[in-house]
N, C-alpha and C positions, 0 to 999 in steps of 0.2 A: 182909236188918235191919230191927230194929224203928225205929219214932220214938223212942224214947230212947236208941236205939243211935247214930241219925243225928246226935240232940242231943247225945251226947256225945261223938261225930267231931267237931260243928262246931265246939262248946267247946271241944274240943281243937286242932283247928286254928286257929282265933282268937286262943286262949292263944298257940300257938306263933307267929302274924302279929307277936301285942303285943310278945312278948319280944322277936323279931326287927327289929320298928320300936326299939323301945328301944335294941338295941345298935345298930343304924344312930345313932338319934339320939344315943350317946355316941362313936357315931366321927367324927362332921361338925369338935366341935371335935379332933381329933386329926388329921383329914384336914387343915384350914386349917391348922395350926401345920406339917406336914409342908410343905405350900405354900410357907411364908413362907418355913420355914429352905430350902427348896429355891430361889425366890428369891434369899434374901440369901447364900444359896452361890454361885448363880451369878453375881451382882453382885460379891463379892470375886474369885470366879476372873479377870472380867474387868478387877478393879482390878489383878490379878496381871500377867495377862497383857498392857496396857500399862503398867505398873513394867516387865518383861522388857522389853518393847520400847525403852522410853526407856534400858534398861541395856545392849542389843544398839546400840543407834546410841552410845551413848555409851563403850560398847569400841572399835567400828570408829573413831572420830574417833582415840580414845588411839592407838590402834595405828596410825593414820593418820598423829599426831604421832610416834608413837614413830619411825616410821620414818621421818621427816624430816627429825629429829634425830641418827639415826643417819647418815645422809647427810649433814649437815649436820658433824657431828662426823667422820666420813673425813676431808671436804674440810678441813676446818681441821685435823685431824692431818698431813694431806698437804702443805698451806700453811705449817706448823709446822716438818716436816721439810725442807721446802724452804728457808725461812729460815735453820734455822742450817744448813745445808751452803751455802748465799750467804756467810751470817756467816763459818763458818771458810774459807772461802774468801777471802773479804776480808781475814780478818786475818793466813792465809799471806801473800796479797798484801802489806800494810799492813807487815808483817816483814820480807819483802824488800825490797821497796822503803826501808825503814828501813837493815835493812843495809846498802844498795848507799850510799843519801848517809853515813849513817856511815863507810864503805872511801871515799867518791869525800873528806872534808874531812879525813880522816888523824885523826878521832875519834872511831874504831872502837874497838869493844873487840876486835877480832881481831888 
């Protein structure tokens, strides 16, 4: 290869290196922007994870509260049913006693 050929080749290589350097320089701000976006995305994902954890905790607490309320309602229903049965029994007994007393006094409706 001649001296001129070597210098032309060297000039082309230098030009190519210069072009690549300019391209890399143009990429630096984009790489920085991508890094910022990645950081923001990671921070957002962490906040979402924390929010989901809180929601899971509240959901568990609500489930427990619902379970406790259901148990209390069941107990209250049983108690109410028993109370109604006792009231009905007492009413029958009061009616029986009243009818007996009315029959004893001669004032009965029998």
